[in-house]
N, C-alpha and C positions, 0 to 999 in steps of 0.2 A: 762958329765951331763951339764956342763956349755956350751959346744958347741951345745948341742941340743936346748937350749933356746936362742942361739945367732941368730943374724939376718941371718947369712948365713946358719944355719942349718935348718931353717923352713921359707918358703916364707911368712908366716904370721908374722907380727911384734909383738912386745911385747904389744903394746897398744891394738891390736886386741885380743890377747889372754886374756889379763886382762879385756878387754871390754866384752869378752864373758862370763866370770865367775864373773866378778865384785869383785874379791877378792884381788886385788892389782896387780901392774905391775912389770915387771922385766926389768932391764937395760941390756946393752950389756955385762956386766961382770957376769950376772946371779944372782945378788943379788937383793933381794926384797927391794923396797923403800917404806917408810912410806907415802910419799907424794901421791903415787898413790892409796893408800887404800881409798876406797870410792870416787875415782876421776871420771875420764871421763866415765869409764864403768858404775859406779853406777848412774851418772847423766843421761846417756843414758837410763838406765833401768827405771829411774823415769819419763823420758820424754814420754815414750810409753803410760802409762796409762793416762797421761795428754792429749796427743794427741787424744787417744780414747775417753776420756771424752768430749773433745771439739767437736769431730765429732758427738757424740751422742747428744750433745746440739744443734748442727746445724740441725740435723735430726728432733729433737723435735720442734724446732722453725719453720722449714719448714712445718711440719705436722700441727702445730697450725695455721700458716698463711693460709695454704690451707683450713683447716676447717673453719676458719673465713671468708675466701674469698667465699667458697661454701655456708656457712650459710648466709653471707650477700647477695650473688647473689640470693639465694632462697627466702630470706625475701623481697628483692627488687621485685622479680617476683610476690610474693604474694600481696605486696602492690599495684603493678601495676594492677593486676587482680581485686583486691577489688575496686580500683578507677574506673576501666572500668565498673565494675558491678554497681557501684553507679551512674556513669554519663551516661552510655549507657543503656537505658531502652527501651523495645519494644514499638512500636508505639501504641499498643492496650492496654497498661497498664495505667489506670488513677491513680491519686493520691487518693487512697482509704482512707488513714488516714485523709487527709485534708477534703475530702467530708463527712466522718463520723463525724468529729468534727463540721463542719458547720451545718450538719443536727441536731446533738444533741443540739447545741447552739440555733438553730432556734426553735426547739420543746420546749426547756426550757423557752425561752422568749415569745413563742406564736406567733412569726412572720413568722413561717414556717408551711404551711399546706400540706396536702397530694398532692394537685394539684401542689404546688411549688416544692415539692420533685420530682414529676414525670417530671416536666418541666426541673428542673436542671439536672435530670438524663439523659434526652434526649439530653440536651446541652453537658453534659460530654461525652456521647457516640459519639456524632457528632465530638467533638474535638479529641477524642481518635482514632476513626476509619477514620475520614475524610481525614487525610493526608496519609493514607497507602493503602486504597482500592479505586480503580478507581470507580467513580460514587457514592460513599457513601455520599458525600456532598449533592447531589441531592435527594437521598433517605431520608436523615435525614431532609432536608428542607421540603420535602413533608410530612413526619410524624409529624413534629413540629406543623403544623397547626391543626392537629387532637387532639392535647393535649393542645391547647390554651384555657383553661377553668378556671373558678373561682367558688367560692362557690355559687354565685347567679345563674349562669348558671346551675350548677349541680342540684340545688333545682328545678328550673323551668323545666328542661328537665325531671327529674324523675317524676314530677307531670304530665307532658304532656304524658309520656310513659304509666303511670298507669291510667290516666284519660283523654284519648284523645277524648272522646265523646263530651266534652264541648268546645273544641278548634275550632276556626273558621279560623285562619290564618296558612297556611302551606307553603307559598311561601318563598323561601330564599331571603335574602337581597343581592342586587348586589351593588358592588362598582367599580369605574373606569369608563372608557369611553364606548361608545356604540360598538366600534369595538372589544375590548378585554373585555370579561365578566369575572369579578372576584367576588367572593362571600365573604361575611363578615366572620370573625372568629367566632368560637362558643361562645367566651366570649361576643360578640356583637349581636349574632343572635341565638335564641333558636332553630331555625329550621335547623341550620347547623349540619352536622354529626360530631361526635367525637368518639374517641376510648377509652377515659378514663372510661366512665360509662360501656361499654361492658366488658372491661378487669377486672375492679374491681368487677363487678357483677358476672363474671365467677369465679373469685377466691373465692368470698364469698360463692357462691353456692357449689363449691367443698369442702370448709371447713365445711359447714353445712352438706353435705353428709357424710363426714368423721366423724363428730360428731354424726350423726344418727347411723352409724355403731358402733361407740364406746359405745353409750348408750345401744345397743343391745348385747354388748360383742363380736362383730364380727369385731373389728377394725383391719385393716392391712394397713401398709404404702403404699401398692400398690393401695389402694382405690382411693386416690387422683389422682394418675397418670392415673388410668383407667377412672375416670370421666372426667378429662381434655382431655384425648385422644379421648374419645367418643364424647364429645361436639365439640372439634376442628375439627375432621374429618367430623362430620355431617354438621357443618356449612360450612366447605370448599367445600364439595360437593354441598351444597345448593347454595353457591355463584357461583360456576361454572355453575350450571344449569340456574340460573337467568342471568348470564352474557351471556351465549349462546343464550338464548331467546332474550335478548336485542340486541345482534349482528344480529340475523335474522330479528329483527324489525328495524335495523339501528337506534337504539336509544343509545346514548352514555351516560353512567353513570360510573364514575371512580370505579375501583375495590375496593378501600378502602372505598368509600361511601357505596357500597353494603355490604361490610363486617361490617361496622358500623351499618347500618340499621337492618341487620339480627342479630346483637349482642345484641340489646336491649331486646330481649326475656329473657336473663339471669336475668334481673332485676325482671321480673314476676316470674321466677322459684325460685329465692331467697325468694321472699315474700311468695310464696306457701309453700316452704320447711320450712320456719320459722314458719308459722302457723301450719303445721303438727307437728313440734317438740314441740311447746308450748302446744298443746292439746293432745299430746301423752299420758301424765300421766292420762288423763281422758278417755282414750281408744277411743278418737275421732281423732286420728292422721290422718288416711286415709281420713275420711270424711272432716276434716278441710283442708287437702291438696287439694282435688279435688274441694271443695267449692271455695277456693281461686284461684285454677287453672282455673276454669270456667271464673272468672273475668279477670285474668291476661292474659290468652290466647286470650280472646275476645278483650282485649285492645291492645295486640300486633298485632293481625290481623287488627284491625281498624287503628292502627298507620301505619302499613305497607301499607295499601290500600291508605290512604291519602298521605303518603309520595311519593309513586310511582306515584300516579295520578298527583302530582304536579311536578315531575321530568321528567317523560316520555313525550316527545313532543306529541301534539295532532295528528300530521300527521306522520305516520310511513310507512314502506315499505309495498306495497300492496301484495307482495308475502310472507311476513312473517306472524307470528301469529297476531291475532287480539289484539289490545291494551287493550280493556276492559276485555277480557277473561284473558289476562296475568296478569293484575293488580289483579283480583280476585284470580288467581292461586298463585301469590306471597303472598298475604295475608293469604290464606289457608295453605300455607307451614309453616307459623309460628306456627299454632296450631299443625300440624303433627310433626314437629321437637321438639317442646316443650314436647309433650307427649312421643316421642321416647327417649329423654335424661333424662326424669324425674326418680327420685330415690324414690320409695315407698315400697321397699321390707320390711323394718323394722319399718314402721310407725304403 
């Protein structure tokens, strides 16, 4: 028995045997010793869970660091994307909030009128689009002169369009040298064409048409789009015909000038529609509309005749249409187009 637990009887030594079971060790004589009880084998048994615990702590720290690193990397990317979105804006996006604040402050103080709003809007569009689209600066500079209006000009021009029979002066004022002919802006010359009155008159006429449909219980949001489309297409075709005739006559009038001259008829249509709506409750809506239409259409035709007579040169191409006949045809086209785009269904 003693020889079995001796060193020579088993290749494994006593410490290994005791270390395996942790119950105490045996010396060479085969007697158990008290010193080995809970000794090396028990210490090794306790070290194993400690080592496992330390390994698990290292794994948890590594996972925590990796999560923090990934979260920090994701948050850094999000902050970079937000900063890029804040600092990199499209060239066509103006500062809407700043413009709205300035407009509201101007209206509250009374220093901002509708003409100034339109002028600032054109400047803002020119700044927003000018740097990104080739040729846009030239277009915006050309349009800016057609919106250079003030309150005095608007009043005088509206009176001239509605009452042209009393006016004697129709020639535009020229500025600059004799070699280069430049004309004065609308704010300085009431005979200069503008796009402010035609656009505002068209919008007002479309809104009155929608109001007329609403009073008859037939309102539909598509009414405004239909009226605008009908008026715009009709005027565009009219401008193309006039431009073609002027080309055959070898008489040069800018496209926007013709668009402006043919757009003043919307002021007469607005007055006629307003009269029809006011007297509709007295069952005189249609009669009131056509009574006002007779005056406003005649005024638009006379205005067009005098304007074209003063802008078309006296000498034109001999092979083209006759000058006097074309002037009368242009004036008659105002009456025809006004009647075509008029809205009298529910008067």
